C-alpha positions as CSV (number, residue, x, y, z in Angstrom):
1,M,77.5,103.8,88.8
2,S,74.5,104.2,91.1
3,D,72.1,101.4,92.2
4,T,69.0,101.6,94.3
5,A,68.6,99.2,97.2
6,A,65.1,98.2,98.4
7,V,63.9,95.7,101.0
8,R,60.7,93.8,100.3
9,H,59.0,90.7,101.5
10,L,60.4,87.4,100.3
11,A,58.4,85.9,97.3
12,D,58.4,82.5,95.7
13,R,60.5,83.7,92.7
14,D,63.4,84.6,95.1
15,W,64.2,81.0,96.3
16,D,66.9,80.2,93.8
17,A,68.8,83.3,94.6
18,V,68.2,82.9,98.4
19,V,69.4,79.3,98.4
20,A,72.5,80.3,96.4
21,L,73.4,83.2,98.8
22,E,72.8,80.9,101.8
23,H,75.0,78.2,100.4
24,D,77.8,80.7,99.5
25,A,77.7,82.2,103.0
26,Y,77.4,79.1,105.1
27,A,78.7,76.0,103.3
28,G,82.3,76.8,104.2
29,L,81.3,76.7,107.8
30,G,79.4,73.5,107.4
31,L,76.1,75.3,108.2
32,S,74.3,75.4,104.9
33,E,70.7,74.1,105.5
34,G,69.2,73.6,102.0
35,R,66.0,74.8,100.4
36,A,63.4,72.8,102.4
37,A,64.6,74.0,105.8
38,L,64.9,77.6,104.6
39,Q,61.5,77.6,103.0
40,S,59.9,76.1,106.1
41,R,61.3,79.0,108.2
42,A,59.8,81.5,105.8
43,A,56.5,79.6,105.7
44,A,56.3,79.8,109.5
45,S,56.4,83.6,109.4
46,P,56.2,85.1,105.9
47,G,55.7,88.6,107.2
48,T,59.1,88.6,108.9
49,C,61.2,87.4,106.0
50,F,62.8,89.9,103.5
51,V,64.8,90.2,100.4
52,L,67.3,92.9,99.5
53,D,67.2,94.0,95.9
54,V,70.1,96.1,94.5
55,G,70.0,97.3,90.9
56,G,67.2,94.9,90.0
57,R,68.8,91.7,91.4
58,T,68.6,89.8,94.7
59,A,71.6,90.9,96.8
60,G,70.6,89.6,100.2
61,Y,67.9,88.2,102.4
62,L,66.8,87.9,106.0
63,L,64.8,85.0,107.6
64,A,63.2,85.5,111.0
65,L,60.4,83.7,112.8
66,P,58.8,83.8,116.2
67,Y,60.6,81.4,118.5
68,P,60.7,80.9,122.3
69,E,63.3,83.0,124.0
70,F,66.6,81.2,124.7
71,R,65.8,78.5,122.1
72,C,66.6,78.3,118.4
73,P,65.7,76.2,115.4
74,E,67.7,73.1,114.7
75,L,69.8,73.6,111.5
76,G,68.6,71.6,108.5
77,R,65.4,70.6,110.2
78,V,62.1,71.6,108.6
79,E,60.2,74.0,110.9
80,P,56.9,72.4,111.9
81,A,54.7,75.5,112.4
82,A,54.5,79.1,113.4
83,R,55.2,79.9,117.1
84,T,54.3,82.8,119.3
85,G,55.7,84.4,122.4
86,G,57.1,87.9,122.0
87,N,60.6,86.9,120.7
88,L,61.5,87.2,117.0
89,H,64.4,85.0,116.1
90,L,66.7,86.3,113.4
91,H,67.6,83.0,111.9
92,D,69.6,84.1,108.9
93,I,70.9,87.3,107.3
94,V,73.1,87.4,104.2
95,V,74.3,90.2,101.9
96,A,76.2,89.2,98.7
97,P,80.0,89.5,99.4
98,A,80.6,92.1,96.7
99,L,78.1,94.4,98.4
100,R,79.1,94.1,102.0
101,R,80.3,97.0,104.2
102,R,77.8,99.4,102.5
103,G,75.1,99.5,105.2
104,L,72.9,97.0,103.4
105,G,72.7,94.6,106.3
106,R,71.7,97.6,108.4
107,L,68.7,98.1,106.0
108,L,67.6,94.5,106.5
109,L,68.1,94.7,110.3
110,G,66.2,98.0,110.4
111,R,63.3,96.5,108.5
112,L,63.2,93.5,110.9
113,T,63.4,95.8,114.0
114,G,60.4,97.9,112.7
115,T,58.5,94.7,112.0
116,A,59.2,93.3,115.4
117,R,58.1,96.6,117.0
118,A,54.8,96.6,114.9
119,R,54.1,93.0,115.9
120,G,54.6,93.8,119.6
121,D,57.7,91.6,120.0
122,R,59.8,92.4,123.1
123,R,63.1,90.8,121.9
124,I,65.0,89.8,118.9
125,S,67.3,86.9,119.3
126,L,69.9,85.2,117.0
127,V,72.8,82.7,117.1
128,A,76.1,84.3,116.1
129,V,78.3,81.9,114.1
130,G,81.7,82.0,112.6
131,G,83.0,84.5,115.2
132,S,80.3,87.1,114.4
133,D,79.4,87.7,118.0
134,R,81.5,90.9,118.1
135,F,79.7,92.2,115.1
136,W,76.3,91.6,116.8
137,S,77.5,93.0,120.1
138,A,78.2,96.3,118.3
139,R,74.6,96.3,117.2
140,G,73.2,96.0,120.7
141,F,73.0,92.2,121.1
142,T,74.1,90.6,124.4
143,A,75.5,87.1,124.7
144,H,73.7,84.6,127.0
145,P,76.6,82.3,128.0
146,G,74.3,79.9,129.8
147,V,72.3,79.2,126.6
148,A,73.8,76.5,124.4
149,P,72.6,76.6,120.7
150,A,71.9,73.2,119.1
151,D,75.0,71.2,118.1
152,G,74.7,71.9,114.4
153,Y,75.6,75.6,114.8
154,G,79.3,74.9,115.4
155,P,81.6,75.1,118.4
156,D,81.8,78.9,118.5
157,A,78.1,79.6,118.3
158,V,76.8,82.2,120.7
159,Y,73.1,82.8,121.5
160,M,72.4,86.5,121.7
161,S,69.5,88.8,122.0
162,R,68.5,92.5,122.4
163,P,65.3,94.3,123.4
164,V,63.2,95.7,120.5
165,P,64.0,99.4,120.8
166,A,61.3,102.0,121.0
167,A,60.4,103.8,117.9
168,R,62.4,106.9,117.2
169,P,60.5,110.1,116.6
170,G,60.2,110.9,112.9
171,P,58.1,110.1,109.8
172,A,56.2,106.9,109.8
173,G,56.3,104.3,107.1
174,P,58.9,102.1,105.5
175,P,62.4,103.5,104.9
176,A,63.0,105.2,101.6
177,P,65.2,103.3,99.1
178,T,68.9,104.0,99.5
179,S,71.1,105.0,96.5
180,L,74.4,103.2,96.4
181,R,77.5,104.3,94.5
182,E,80.4,102.2,93.5
183,V,83.5,103.1,95.5
184,S,86.9,102.5,93.9
């Protein structure tokens, strides 16, 4: 079986799927935020929030917004307005469990990186939760031990960031869709 994966901007029709994916990913960690908080993050920066479609269904998403460096949104709190400053905060990235370990998260992160570069952002930051800091370190993010994320992120939360890498030589434009094959 072969499915095509595509990354596109988040649309109003996606919210039921995004909220369900977010709940499944974060409720067990006590970090699920709910629809209003998620929608406020996307409303603060619609051009930096994406959905991953695989085989015609929503299989993942990414929410990012401009945020001051070394700070992060408070979980569950509605975001008041867009911010500026050269730092794009990757607030949330989720791929459906059945589709993980296939490079789909890399597609979302690649789209965000290209967007950050086009916007002129200097850094991408995030808060690693649930022991994911090693995963993010392998993708070039560095921990900032002196920066304490808000209490709601959990005891093992780690604020991390990386510079926005320079563009690689090659064809311009969005990445081509990726074909996926089921692996037994």
